[in-house]
C-alpha positions in Angstrom: 0.0 0.1 -0.2 0.7 3.4 -0.7 2.8 5.7 2.1 0.2 8.9 1.8 1.9 12.0 2.6 -0.5 16.0 3.0 1.6 19.1 1.5 -0.3 21.9 3.3 1.1 24.9 1.5 -0.3 28.6 -0.2 2.2 28.5 -3.1 0.4 26.4 -5.8 4.0 25.9 -7.6 5.1 24.8 -4.8 3.1 22.1 -3.6 3.5 21.3 -7.3 6.9 20.4 -6.9 7.2 18.5 -4.1 3.5 16.4 -5.6 5.9 16.0 -8.4 9.3 14.5 -6.2 7.1 12.3 -4.4 4.8 10.5 -6.6 7.5 9.5 -9.0 8.6 8.4 -5.2 5.3 6.3 -5.3 3.9 8.0 -2.4 0.2 9.0 -3.0 -0.3 12.5 -1.7 -3.1 14.6 -1.8 -2.6 19.1 -1.4 -4.1 21.7 0.6 -3.7 25.3 0.2 -4.3 26.1 3.4 -4.7 24.9 7.4 -8.7 24.8 7.5 -8.2 22.4 4.4 -6.2 20.2 6.2 -7.5 20.1 8.8 -10.7 18.6 6.2 -8.8 16.0 5.2 -7.0 14.8 8.2 -10.8 14.2 10.1 -11.1 12.1 6.6 -8.7 9.7 6.4 -5.5 9.2 7.7 -2.0 10.4 6.3 1.9 9.0 7.4 3.0 11.8 7.2 2.9 15.5 7.0 4.6 18.1 5.0 4.1 21.6 6.7 5.3 24.9 5.2 5.5 27.5 8.6 4.3 30.4 7.0 0.9 31.3 5.3 -1.5 33.5 5.7 -4.7 32.1 7.4 -2.7 29.6 9.9 0.9 28.6 9.6 2.4 25.7 9.7 3.0 25.6 13.8 -0.6 26.7 14.2 -2.3 23.6 12.2 0.1 21.3 14.6 -0.8 22.7 17.0 -4.6 22.3 16.7 -3.6 18.4 15.3 -2.1 17.5 18.5 -5.3 19.3 19.9 -7.4 17.0 18.3 -4.7 14.3 18.7 -3.6 13.5 14.7 -0.2 12.3 15.9 0.8 12.2 12.1 4.0 13.1 11.6 5.1 16.4 10.3 8.0 18.4 9.1 8.1 21.3 9.3 9.4 24.1 5.8 10.3 27.5 6.4 12.3 30.5 4.9 13.2 31.4 8.0 15.6 30.5 11.1 13.1 31.3 13.8 14.4 29.7 17.4 11.2 30.1 19.3 9.5 28.5 16.5 11.8 25.2 15.5 11.4 25.1 19.6 7.7 25.0 20.0 7.4 22.8 16.6 10.1 20.2 19.1 7.6 20.3 21.5 4.4 19.3 19.6 6.1 16.5 17.9 7.9 17.7 14.7 11.4 17.0 15.8 12.0 17.8 11.2 12.3 20.5 9.9 14.1 21.6 6.0 14.5 25.6 4.8 13.4 26.3 1.8 14.9 26.7 -1.4 15.8 23.4 -1.1 16.8 20.2 -3.7 14.1 17.3 -4.5 17.0 14.9 -2.7 16.8 17.0 0.4 12.7 16.4 0.4 12.8 13.1 -0.3 16.0 12.1 1.8 13.7 13.4 4.7 10.3 12.2 4.0 12.1 8.3 3.4 14.0 8.8 6.9 11.0 10.1 8.7 8.4 7.2 7.0 11.1 4.7 8.1 11.4 5.4 12.3 7.7 5.7 12.3 7.7 2.5 10.7 5.2 0.0 12.7 8.0 -2.7 14.1 6.2 -5.7 14.1 5.6 -8.4 16.7 7.3 -11.1 17.2 5.8 -14.3 15.9 4.2 -16.3 19.2 5.6 -20.0 19.3 2.6 -22.4 18.2 4.0 -26.0 17.6 2.0 -28.2 15.0 1.5 -27.8 11.8 -1.7 -26.3 10.8 -1.8 -23.5 12.9 1.5 -22.8 11.9 0.4 -23.4 8.2 -3.3 -20.8 8.9 -1.4 -18.0 10.6 1.7 -18.3 7.7 -1.1 -17.7 5.0 -3.2 -14.9 7.7 -0.1 -13.1 7.2 0.4 -13.4 3.7 -2.8 -12.0 2.7 -1.8 -9.4 5.0 1.3 -8.8 3.4 3.3 -8.9 6.4 5.9 -11.1 4.3 8.7 -11.8 7.6 6.1 -13.3 10.2 4.6 -15.2 7.4 7.6 -16.9 7.2 8.8 -17.0 10.7 5.8 -19.2 11.1 6.0 -21.2 7.3 9.0 -22.0 8.5 7.7 -23.7 11.8 5.9 -25.4 9.7 7.8 -26.9 7.5 9.9 -28.1 11.0 6.6 -30.4 11.8 6.2 -31.6 7.7 7.0 -31.1 4.2 3.6 -31.7 2.5 2.3 -30.3 -1.4 1.2 -27.6 0.8 3.6 -26.4 2.7 5.7 -26.3 -0.4 3.1 -24.3 -2.5 2.9 -22.0 0.2 6.7 -21.7 0.2 6.5 -20.8 -4.0 3.3 -18.7 -3.0 5.5 -16.6 -0.2 8.2 -15.8 -3.1 5.7 -14.7 -6.0 4.4 -12.1 -4.0 8.0 -11.0 -3.1 8.7 -11.0 -7.0 10.6 -14.0 -7.0 8.7 -15.5 -9.8 12.2 -17.8 -10.0 12.0 -19.3 -6.8 8.0 -19.5 -6.5 8.8 -22.0 -9.4 10.7 -24.0 -7.7 8.9 -24.2 -5.0 5.3 -25.5 -6.9 7.9 -27.8 -8.7 8.4 -29.4 -5.5 4.8 -29.4 -4.8 3.7 -31.0 -7.7 6.5 -33.5 -7.1 5.4 -34.5 -4.2 1.6 -34.4 -5.2 1.2 -34.7 -8.6 -2.4 -34.2 -8.1 -2.7 -30.7 -5.9 -4.4 -28.3 -7.6 -3.3 -25.1 -6.0 0.7 -25.9 -6.7 -0.5 -26.4 -10.2 -3.3 -23.4 -10.4 -0.3 -21.2 -9.6 2.5 -23.0 -11.6 0.0 -22.7 -14.5 -0.2 -18.6 -13.7 3.4 -17.6 -14.0 3.6 -19.6 -17.1 0.0 -17.6 -18.3 1.8 -14.2 -16.7 6.1 -15.2 -18.4 3.9 -15.8 -22.0 1.3 -13.4 -21.9 1.8 -10.8 -19.7 -1.5 -11.2 -17.7 -3.0 -15.0 -15.3 -6.9 -14.2 -14.7 -5.6 -16.4 -11.8 -5.4 -15.5 -8.1 -2.8 -17.4 -6.3 -3.8 -20.3 -4.9 -2.3 -20.6 -0.8 -3.8 -24.0 -0.6 -6.1 -25.3 1.4 -8.2 -23.1 4.0 
């Protein structure tokens, strides 16, 4: 899922510059020309980051950040300013904005600070809880694959393989690699599943899909995780 970024600046050309810089990096950008419009967007959806201009005519970025915190919007924020205003910077830091960029800025500087803030606020996955049977580990691995939580899914799958290596577990390993973009390893594990049970339909279906993707560029078949 794309990270959502709210850009708040009263200057259209500045917002456009930010949009071009960040959309090319794969982010979903929402523009607000004022603090009031930004608060409307924040009330309607969740953002991963807010980029706030310090100086705006209706209400400045610091006032907007203060109102965000009053409304318990905990969205990480970076303050953009052309002014080396220490009192404002101190107040912004008290409100949780510890990142600042000065105008004019390069696209590279904007990209770097956005990536840094998003990485810093990435939720830390909880350690996978230990379960001691094949079926439960497989069930949890499939659930996490549906959520695209690949690292945790892999932990459960590896534990399932400690109990049993069968067509279902090898097929699920193929799905894991395919979902992460490694089609060659996916084919390998689908092939292992088919060798163990040539009639195992989920692996046959997944192998057909990879064949269609490689030869025709599309497939109508979804991932088949095996027995649900």
